[in-house]
C-alpha positions in Angstrom: 150.0 92.4 160.0 149.7 92.7 156.4 153.0 93.7 154.0 152.4 95.1 150.5 155.1 93.8 148.4 155.4 94.4 144.5 156.0 91.8 142.4 159.8 92.4 142.1 159.9 92.9 145.9 158.6 89.3 146.7 160.8 87.5 144.0 163.9 89.5 145.3 162.8 88.5 149.5 162.3 85.0 148.3 165.8 85.2 146.3 167.4 86.8 149.3 166.0 84.2 151.9 166.9 81.5 149.4 170.7 82.6 149.0 170.7 83.1 152.5 170.0 79.6 153.1 172.2 78.2 150.6 175.5 80.2 152.2 174.9 79.0 155.9 175.7 76.2 157.6 172.0 75.0 158.3 170.2 72.0 157.0 169.9 72.5 152.8 166.0 71.4 152.4 164.0 71.6 149.4 160.8 73.5 148.6 159.0 70.5 149.4 160.6 69.9 152.6 160.0 73.4 153.8 156.7 73.0 152.7 156.2 70.1 155.0 158.0 71.2 157.9 156.0 74.3 158.2 152.6 72.5 158.0 153.9 70.2 160.6 154.9 73.3 163.0 152.3 76.1 161.8 149.2 74.0 162.0 147.9 72.1 165.2 148.8 68.5 165.5 148.1 65.8 165.2 150.0 65.1 162.0 150.2 61.8 160.1 151.9 61.0 157.0 148.6 60.3 155.2 146.9 63.9 156.2 150.1 65.8 155.3 149.8 63.3 151.8 146.1 65.1 151.4 146.9 68.4 152.6 149.7 69.0 150.3 148.0 66.8 147.4 151.0 64.4 147.3 151.3 60.8 147.4 152.5 59.3 150.8 155.5 58.2 149.6 156.7 61.8 148.6 155.8 62.7 152.5 157.8 59.6 153.5 160.9 60.3 151.9 161.1 64.0 152.8 160.2 62.6 156.2 163.2 60.3 156.1 165.7 63.4 155.3 164.2 65.5 157.6 164.0 62.8 160.4 168.1 61.9 159.9 168.2 66.1 160.5 166.4 65.5 163.7 163.6 68.3 162.4 160.8 66.1 163.1 160.1 63.0 164.5 157.8 59.9 163.7 156.1 57.1 165.6 153.0 54.7 165.1 149.8 56.0 166.6 149.2 53.5 169.7 145.8 54.1 168.9 145.4 53.2 165.3 148.7 51.3 164.3 148.0 52.2 160.5 148.9 55.8 161.3 152.1 57.3 161.6 152.6 60.4 163.7 154.8 63.4 162.6 156.1 65.1 165.6 157.8 68.1 166.3 161.7 68.2 167.5 163.3 71.0 169.9 165.8 71.3 166.9 162.9 71.8 164.3 161.4 74.6 166.4 164.6 75.9 166.3 165.4 76.0 162.7 161.5 77.4 162.1 162.3 80.3 164.0 165.7 80.9 162.5 163.9 80.7 159.0 161.2 83.3 160.5 163.8 85.5 161.7 165.7 85.3 158.6 162.5 86.0 156.2 161.9 89.1 158.7 165.2 90.6 158.7 165.7 90.2 154.9 162.2 91.7 154.4 163.5 94.7 156.9 166.5 95.2 155.1 164.9 95.4 151.9 162.1 98.3 152.9 165.4 100.6 153.5 
């Protein structure tokens, strides 16, 4: 499905979603954290710290710091790859899946509201 938005509508939607996230009682994630989280949940696993760093064009420490924060919120888990101990696998969690679903629902609702 394709949605056509003007520049102002796109920015207003982004604003409205971010404002709703600030006002709710859900975890307050940075743009970088949301990008990492959505990469993990929207693209097929396996995900590694190294792979995420390459995919997002950032350093491994940047990914590690973001995963530390999201791990404390139980949005993702990390564990060593038993086949290659050099790799750290990033895994989805139930709480993370529910958060991504919540985020999608919020975006869809704000988009519907904006079209009225």
